[in-house]
C-alpha positions as CSV (number, residue, x, y, z in Angstrom):
1,M,57.5,24.4,-26.1
2,Y,56.3,21.5,-28.2
3,P,55.5,21.8,-31.9
4,V,51.9,22.4,-32.7
5,I,51.6,19.1,-34.5
6,I,51.9,17.3,-31.2
7,M,48.9,19.2,-29.8
8,F,46.7,17.9,-32.5
9,I,47.2,14.2,-31.7
10,E,43.9,13.0,-30.3
11,D,44.9,9.9,-28.4
12,D,46.3,10.9,-25.0
13,S,48.9,8.2,-24.8
14,D,50.1,8.9,-28.3
15,R,50.4,12.6,-27.6
16,E,52.3,11.9,-24.3
17,F,54.6,9.6,-26.1
18,M,55.4,12.2,-28.8
19,E,55.9,14.9,-26.1
20,W,58.3,12.5,-24.3
21,L,60.1,11.7,-27.6
22,Y,60.5,15.3,-28.5
23,G,61.8,16.3,-25.0
24,E,64.1,13.3,-24.9
25,Y,65.7,13.7,-28.3
26,Y,65.3,17.4,-29.2
27,L,68.9,18.3,-28.5
28,L,70.2,15.3,-30.5
29,M,67.9,16.1,-33.4
30,R,68.9,19.8,-33.3
31,K,72.6,18.8,-33.3
32,K,72.3,16.4,-36.2
33,A,70.1,18.7,-38.3
34,Y,72.6,21.5,-37.8
35,E,75.5,19.3,-38.9
36,I,73.6,18.7,-42.1
37,V,72.4,22.2,-43.0
38,M,74.7,24.5,-40.9
39,D,71.9,27.0,-40.7
40,D,70.1,27.8,-37.4
41,N,67.2,29.4,-39.3
42,V,66.0,26.1,-40.7
43,V,67.0,23.6,-38.0
44,D,63.7,23.8,-36.1
45,D,61.7,23.6,-39.3
46,I,63.5,20.3,-40.1
47,I,62.8,18.9,-36.7
48,N,59.1,19.9,-36.9
49,D,58.8,18.5,-40.4
50,T,60.4,15.3,-39.2
51,L,57.9,15.0,-36.4
52,Y,55.0,15.8,-38.7
53,F,55.9,13.1,-41.2
54,G,56.7,10.7,-38.5
55,S,53.2,11.2,-36.9
56,I,51.3,10.7,-40.2
57,G,53.2,7.6,-41.0
58,K,51.5,5.7,-38.2
């Protein structure tokens, strides 16, 4: 399932790109985040925050 922030992107092509990006790189992002924090409880929060701040920086 995609993070909620992706569902709020109004432009269809931007939303599709973010869905693709999330699907393509989720496992890599999860692995890297876990290497940094070593805590499964916060890994998804880090990934979602990264996507949020990446989407507003446009």
